[in-house]
GUVEX-60527 format. One record per residue (C-alpha): residue in three letters; x, y, z. Coordinates in steps of 0.1 Angstrom, whole numbers, plus 5000, padded with zeros to 4 digits. Layout:
# residues N
ALAXYZ;...
END
This chain:
# residues 77
MET092770728659;GLY091970358665;SER095570288677;PHE095270578702;ILE092070448716;SER093270088719;ALA096570198735;HIS094870428760;ASN094870308796;MET091170348799;PHE090470078774;SER092969818786;GLY091369548807;ASN094469488829;ASN094769838843;GLU094069908880;SER092270238872;ASN089470038856;LYS088469908891;HIS087970258905;ARG085570428881;THR083170688893;CYS080070818874;TYR080371168861;CYS076671248868;CYS076071098902;SER079671068915;LYS079070708927;LYS081370418921;ILE080570218890;ASP080369848899;ASP078469738868;LYS080069518841;THR078769748814;PHE078770128815;ILE078870428792;ILE082070608782;CYS082770918762;VAL085470838736;ARG086571198735;CYS086871318771;LYS087070978787;ILE084371008814;ALA082270708826;LEU078570698834;HIS076170448847;ASN073670318821;ASN070770468841;CYS072470808846;GLU073070838808;ALA069470738801;SER068171008825;TYR070471278812;GLY068471348781;HIS065971198757;LYS067271268723;TYR067671068691;TYR071471078695;THR073871068724;VAL075471378739;CYS078271378764;PRO077271568796;ARG080871698799;CYS082171788765;ASP078771828749;ARG079771638717;GLY077071448699;GLY077571078691;SER080671028713;LEU079070798740;GLY079470428738;THR079070118759;MET082069968776;TYR082369618790;ALA084669578820;ASN086769258821;THR087069278859;
END
C-alpha cells in the first residue's frame, strides 16, 4: 500500500496537478501550503473546511465517509 501511495501523482511534488487543487467542500482553489487529503478517495480540503465539516473525535471523509482516512498534506510548490 505504501508504494502505491508514494507512486501516485497526487503525492508527488513535481506534478502540475498539485498546483490546481480545489476544495471538495467549498469548490474554491486551494492556495495554502498545508491542506487536508483523503488517502482513499484522493480529495483535497481546506483546513478550515475540514474543521467545520464535523466535530468528532476522529476524522471522516465527506466524500467516501470512511473514518480515519484524512491527513495533512504539505505542498512543495
